[in-house]
Structures are given as structure tokens and as C-alpha cells.
LOTI-200852 format. One record per residue (C-alpha): residue number from 1; residue in three letters; z, x, y negated. Coordinates in steps of 0.001 Angstrom, whole numbers. Layout:
REM residues N
{NUM, 'ala', {Z, X, Y}};
...
//
This chain:
REM residues 264
{1, 'met', {3, 22, -22}};
{2, 'ser', {-586, 2953, -2290}};
{3, 'asp', {-3124, 841, -4250}};
{4, 'leu', {-362, -1237, -5838}};
{5, 'glu', {415, -154, -9489}};
{6, 'phe', {3679, -2152, -10056}};
{7, 'val', {5177, -2552, -6661}};
{8, 'lys', {6475, -119, -4153}};
{9, 'val', {6948, -883, -432}};
{10, 'glu', {9064, 1183, 1871}};
{11, 'arg', {9785, 593, 5641}};
{12, 'asp', {12919, 1323, 7594}};
{13, 'gly', {12250, 149, 11133}};
{14, 'tyr', {12059, -3650, 11044}};
{15, 'val', {13253, -3852, 7360}};
{16, 'ala', {10975, -3600, 4440}};
{17, 'leu', {12061, -2892, 829}};
{18, 'val', {9766, -4264, -1866}};
{19, 'thr', {10549, -2880, -5271}};
{20, 'ile', {9079, -4322, -8523}};
{21, 'his', {8362, -1121, -10550}};
{22, 'arg', {7727, -1694, -14237}};
{23, 'pro', {10822, -105, -15669}};
{24, 'asp', {9434, 342, -19204}};
{25, 'lys', {9208, -3469, -19428}};
{26, 'leu', {12293, -4313, -17420}};
{27, 'asn', {9998, -5406, -14558}};
{28, 'ala', {8637, -8279, -16538}};
{29, 'leu', {6089, -10302, -14628}};
{30, 'ser', {2511, -9830, -15996}};
{31, 'ala', {-494, -11191, -14137}};
{32, 'ala', {-915, -7598, -12655}};
{33, 'val', {2655, -7540, -11318}};
{34, 'val', {2225, -11015, -9787}};
{35, 'arg', {-1075, -9769, -8187}};
{36, 'asp', {573, -6629, -6820}};
{37, 'leu', {3461, -8799, -5385}};
{38, 'met', {1035, -11108, -3725}};
{39, 'met', {-849, -8244, -2222}};
{40, 'ala', {2325, -6567, -1015}};
{41, 'phe', {3570, -9699, 738}};
{42, 'his', {183, -10550, 2144}};
{43, 'gln', {-14, -7227, 3800}};
{44, 'leu', {3519, -7540, 5161}};
{45, 'val', {2710, -11021, 6619}};
{46, 'phe', {-673, -9809, 8014}};
{47, 'pro', {-233, -6120, 8750}};
{48, 'gly', {-3397, -5692, 10784}};
{49, 'asp', {-2681, -3227, 13558}};
{50, 'gly', {857, -2581, 12304}};
{51, 'glu', {4143, -4287, 13049}};
{52, 'arg', {5389, -7146, 10854}};
{53, 'pro', {8839, -6600, 9346}};
{54, 'arg', {11667, -8858, 10416}};
{55, 'val', {13498, -8747, 6982}};
{56, 'val', {12151, -7987, 3513}};
{57, 'ile', {14605, -7014, 656}};
{58, 'leu', {13037, -7731, -2818}};
{59, 'thr', {14599, -5903, -5892}};
{60, 'gly', {13728, -4380, -9210}};
{61, 'ser', {13507, -738, -10183}};
{62, 'gly', {16021, 748, -12589}};
{63, 'glu', {19716, -208, -13321}};
{64, 'lys', {19169, -3089, -15784}};
{65, 'ala', {16821, -5648, -14350}};
{66, 'phe', {15630, -7437, -11329}};
{67, 'val', {12953, -9177, -13416}};
{68, 'ala', {13765, -9684, -17093}};
{69, 'gly', {11217, -12539, -17244}};
{70, 'ala', {7607, -13094, -17726}};
{71, 'asp', {5639, -10760, -19999}};
{72, 'ile', {5834, -12602, -23260}};
{73, 'gly', {3438, -10291, -25078}};
{74, 'glu', {837, -11253, -22535}};
{75, 'met', {1690, -14908, -22453}};
{76, 'ala', {1695, -15346, -26199}};
{77, 'thr', {-2077, -15147, -26478}};
{78, 'met', {-2845, -17269, -23293}};
{79, 'thr', {-4895, -20431, -23641}};
{80, 'ala', {-3873, -23571, -21714}};
{81, 'ala', {-6407, -22641, -18911}};
{82, 'gln', {-5106, -19213, -18718}};
{83, 'ala', {-1409, -20390, -18562}};
{84, 'lys', {-2387, -22743, -15758}};
{85, 'ala', {-3993, -19890, -13801}};
{86, 'phe', {-953, -17701, -14340}};
{87, 'ala', {1419, -20539, -13173}};
{88, 'asp', {-746, -21115, -10131}};
{89, 'ala', {-720, -17356, -9217}};
{90, 'gly', {3228, -17546, -9374}};
{91, 'his', {3231, -20661, -7180}};
{92, 'arg', {1012, -19015, -4598}};
{93, 'leu', {3339, -15995, -4513}};
{94, 'gly', {6335, -18274, -4133}};
{95, 'ala', {4676, -20212, -1377}};
{96, 'leu', {3858, -17052, 467}};
{97, 'met', {7392, -15742, 269}};
{98, 'glu', {8808, -19053, 1442}};
{99, 'ser', {6470, -19486, 4381}};
{100, 'ala', {6533, -15750, 5539}};
{101, 'pro', {7646, -15437, 9089}};
{102, 'phe', {10361, -13086, 8121}};
{103, 'val', {13599, -13358, 6018}};
{104, 'val', {13298, -12449, 2339}};
{105, 'ile', {16577, -11382, 777}};
{106, 'cys', {16571, -10990, -3082}};
{107, 'ala', {18748, -8276, -4257}};
{108, 'val', {19258, -9099, -8026}};
{109, 'asn', {20434, -5785, -9714}};
{110, 'gly', {20503, -6955, -13335}};
{111, 'phe', {18611, -9372, -15569}};
{112, 'ala', {16972, -12188, -13582}};
{113, 'leu', {15627, -14392, -16432}};
{114, 'gly', {12941, -16969, -16444}};
{115, 'gly', {10383, -15886, -13941}};
{116, 'gly', {12994, -13500, -12437}};
{117, 'thr', {15291, -16381, -11540}};
{118, 'glu', {12218, -18222, -10170}};
{119, 'leu', {11126, -15341, -8116}};
{120, 'ala', {14654, -14962, -6641}};
{121, 'leu', {14717, -18556, -5744}};
{122, 'cys', {11626, -17999, -3557}};
{123, 'gly', {13642, -15845, -1222}};
{124, 'asp', {15733, -17140, 1582}};
{125, 'phe', {18969, -16122, -196}};
{126, 'ile', {20210, -14002, -3092}};
{127, 'tyr', {22774, -11191, -3244}};
{128, 'ala', {23623, -10230, -6762}};
{129, 'ser', {25153, -7243, -8530}};
{130, 'asp', {28182, -8127, -10598}};
{131, 'lys', {26063, -7065, -13526}};
{132, 'ala', {23391, -9631, -12837}};
{133, 'arg', {22389, -12381, -15348}};
{134, 'phe', {20432, -15431, -14483}};
{135, 'gly', {18820, -18207, -16594}};
{136, 'gln', {15736, -20286, -17542}};
{137, 'pro', {15406, -19660, -21186}};
{138, 'glu', {11774, -20878, -21514}};
{139, 'val', {12612, -23807, -23702}};
{140, 'lys', {13634, -21253, -26430}};
{141, 'leu', {10038, -20152, -26445}};
{142, 'gly', {8602, -23612, -26649}};
{143, 'val', {7604, -23835, -23009}};
{144, 'ile', {9190, -24699, -19542}};
{145, 'pro', {9496, -22719, -16314}};
{146, 'gly', {6129, -22298, -14828}};
{147, 'phe', {6862, -20535, -11430}};
{148, 'gly', {8778, -23337, -9848}};
{149, 'gly', {11999, -23281, -11840}};
{150, 'thr', {12243, -27000, -12498}};
{151, 'gln', {11947, -27629, -8780}};
{152, 'arg', {13642, -24888, -6771}};
{153, 'leu', {16554, -24551, -9051}};
{154, 'ala', {17452, -28213, -8611}};
{155, 'arg', {17128, -27844, -4851}};
{156, 'arg', {19451, -24876, -4899}};
{157, 'val', {22276, -25890, -7394}};
{158, 'gly', {21760, -29643, -7767}};
{159, 'leu', {19790, -31705, -10278}};
{160, 'gly', {22543, -32029, -12853}};
{161, 'met', {23260, -28305, -13088}};
{162, 'ala', {19697, -27530, -13064}};
{163, 'arg', {19050, -29849, -15897}};
{164, 'glu', {21756, -28274, -17823}};
{165, 'leu', {20482, -24711, -17348}};
{166, 'val', {16678, -25539, -18057}};
{167, 'tyr', {17327, -27892, -21061}};
{168, 'ser', {19798, -25516, -22714}};
{169, 'gly', {18068, -22161, -21755}};
{170, 'arg', {21555, -20791, -21317}};
{171, 'leu', {22219, -17592, -19451}};
{172, 'ile', {24951, -17342, -16728}};
{173, 'asp', {26586, -14272, -15226}};
{174, 'ala', {26945, -13538, -11556}};
{175, 'ala', {30270, -15118, -11142}};
{176, 'glu', {28989, -18402, -12473}};
{177, 'ala', {25828, -18045, -10388}};
{178, 'leu', {28006, -17818, -7235}};
{179, 'arg', {30195, -20735, -8305}};
{180, 'ile', {27307, -23080, -8656}};
{181, 'gly', {25577, -21863, -5429}};
{182, 'leu', {22677, -20025, -6947}};
{183, 'val', {23651, -16780, -5168}};
{184, 'asn', {25194, -16209, -1822}};
{185, 'arg', {27391, -13208, -2754}};
{186, 'val', {28329, -10980, -5769}};
{187, 'val', {28670, -7319, -4947}};
{188, 'pro', {29824, -4431, -7136}};
{189, 'his', {26689, -3044, -8801}};
{190, 'ala', {26900, 381, -6976}};
{191, 'asp', {27222, -1232, -3614}};
{192, 'leu', {24569, -3854, -3806}};
{193, 'met', {21800, -2136, -1983}};
{194, 'ser', {24013, -796, 788}};
{195, 'lys', {25360, -4287, 1396}};
{196, 'val', {21993, -5921, 1391}};
{197, 'arg', {20591, -3354, 3730}};
{198, 'glu', {23523, -3989, 6114}};
{199, 'val', {22814, -7734, 6076}};
{200, 'ala', {19126, -7153, 6577}};
{201, 'gln', {19762, -4863, 9604}};
{202, 'glu', {22156, -7458, 11111}};
{203, 'ile', {19397, -10180, 10779}};
{204, 'ala', {16669, -7862, 12036}};
{205, 'ala', {18561, -7239, 15238}};
{206, 'arg', {18418, -11058, 16081}};
{207, 'gly', {15579, -12664, 17878}};
{208, 'pro', {12713, -12596, 15295}};
{209, 'val', {10829, -15478, 16767}};
{210, 'ala', {14016, -17567, 16697}};
{211, 'val', {14716, -16642, 13105}};
{212, 'ala', {11208, -17479, 12037}};
{213, 'ala', {11571, -20847, 13715}};
{214, 'ala', {14802, -21488, 12031}};
{215, 'lys', {13209, -20606, 8574}};
{216, 'arg', {10427, -23073, 9331}};
{217, 'cys', {12767, -25828, 10278}};
{218, 'met', {14947, -25403, 7176}};
{219, 'leu', {11896, -25215, 4798}};
{220, 'arg', {9956, -28076, 6325}};
{221, 'gly', {12908, -30269, 7132}};
{222, 'tyr', {14775, -30093, 3911}};
{223, 'asp', {12987, -32870, 2162}};
{224, 'gln', {12433, -35051, 5174}};
{225, 'asp', {14747, -37791, 6236}};
{226, 'leu', {17194, -36716, 8939}};
{227, 'val', {15550, -38427, 11871}};
{228, 'asn', {12229, -36665, 11297}};
{229, 'ala', {13892, -33378, 10482}};
{230, 'asn', {15850, -33415, 13637}};
{231, 'glu', {12667, -34135, 15622}};
{232, 'leu', {11159, -31185, 13979}};
{233, 'glu', {14156, -29011, 15006}};
{234, 'ala', {14041, -30325, 18681}};
{235, 'ala', {10402, -29482, 18972}};
{236, 'glu', {10848, -25920, 17626}};
{237, 'phe', {13908, -25603, 19860}};
{238, 'ala', {11889, -26497, 22895}};
{239, 'val', {9034, -24188, 22127}};
{240, 'leu', {11258, -21201, 22104}};
{241, 'phe', {11945, -21705, 25800}};
{242, 'gly', {8493, -20386, 26381}};
{243, 'thr', {9165, -17052, 24694}};
{244, 'ala', {9913, -13769, 26058}};
{245, 'asp', {12773, -13388, 23422}};
{246, 'gln', {14510, -16448, 24744}};
{247, 'ala', {14474, -15086, 28315}};
{248, 'glu', {15710, -11627, 27082}};
{249, 'gly', {18347, -13150, 24819}};
{250, 'met', {19890, -15307, 27493}};
{251, 'lys', {19580, -12634, 30245}};
{252, 'ala', {21332, -10130, 27991}};
{253, 'phe', {24090, -12554, 27321}};
{254, 'leu', {24719, -13254, 30958}};
{255, 'glu', {24637, -9529, 31681}};
{256, 'lys', {27002, -8857, 28847}};
{257, 'arg', {24637, -6479, 26980}};
{258, 'glu', {22849, -6316, 23723}};
{259, 'pro', {19400, -7941, 23882}};
{260, 'ser', {16212, -6001, 23094}};
{261, 'phe', {13919, -8515, 21382}};
{262, 'leu', {10137, -7836, 21294}};
{263, 'gly', {9236, -10564, 19000}};
{264, 'arg', {7229, -12698, 21311}};
//
């Protein structure tokens, strides 16, 4: 992935680290950054002859920002058609992250404002540094969130809280983000990446086919009624009994040893 200008991708076994690297702009999301992220995730989902990761960690470079927001200098001159194309690109990226057959953990190491909060919401869950800040301040600029903030934020923290944050443009610290359920855990800044890597390795050791199935069930079933969502779960549960990983996992349990999952 050396052709990516603003994104770095590193592999450590079954865990991949994707770092947004535009430190001079606090990793702000320009069209080029969104394009690079799309390419990086597409190559991780479809690795060709390589092996797909089981967990991807997404973070920002530097000590100050995950993503400080969208690139306002670039957006200020956009026409309505260009703004729609930019929003569509952000939505395609979010959909790819959500549908990816691996877990995406967002390690928010600083400011995650506007598009930064929206990008973090596309991951499966968020771990935040105690220095992190979140918010949807778009109304201060005369616009609204364009990468899914009006939708994913409400699904994560509830409609009332999302309305307050979006309408006011207010920023919140990591402790408040934890209290309202936006993030899963707050970690001392210096310990963030080591803690996220620890959790990533723990998940990567589980049955990858099963984890991917669980992700599909939760994503597809969340907005369905309970009867249909449970039918979806039962179908996915049954399919797993035709996999090598199910046979290995149960055999290992009965033999009182750690399983060796192959991802099939």
C-alpha cells in the first residue's frame, strides 16, 4: 500500500494498524484522505493472494488528533454537487468499514471532531485517550454532519443526546463520551495503543469466521424487529456448523487446549 499518500498500513500477524497521516493538518479529512482510506480498507477486505486481517486498528498520527474534522479550506469552495460527491465518498467509506469481515477498533488519540467523530462511529467500537475530544460542530459552520453523524450518533448514544450534540455543536471530553456510551473505554494517553493492541490480539485469537458472523448479525439485525433479527441469528448460527473453525473450536474445548483457527 505504498501508493497511499495520507494513510499508513502496518501488519502484525492477524492485526493491521491503519494510521491517518496528515499531521500538518491534524489529520483533517480531505477528499484525498477519504480516497486513501477507502483504498486501504478495500485492499484489507480484498487482499488478493494475501491473508485478510482479523482485526484492524484505526488511529491518527501525532499526539493531538485522531481526525480534527473535515478539511474546511477544501470544503469552503465546494459547490452543492461537489459537497454531495464528498459526502457520498464518506458514506461509501463508512459502509465498507461497517461491512468489513473483520473487527475495526478506533483508537481515538486526540481530537475527533466532525468527520473525526463520524469516522470513529463507523468502527465496531471506540477506545479513547483521556485527552480525546469529540463533537459534531458542523452547525457552527452553517452545515450539518455529512458522513453519517446525524444517523450513527443517534444509534450509538440515543436520539435525545445526539440531537443535543448536533444542534449545539458542543464538544465533549473523553469522560463525557464514556458516560453517554459513545466510547467503550477511556485509557491514559500513553497507554492507549498498547491497550488497543492487547484487545485486538485477544479478538484475533477467536474464531474469525464466527466473529465475522457476529458482526453481520449485529449490523443487519439492529434495525429489524426482534423476531426477524433472531431468525437471522439462528441462520448464521447454523451455517457455522459447516465450518472447519467450528469443528476445531469444539474439539479444542473438549481436549482442554487452545484452538488453532484457520478462518474457514
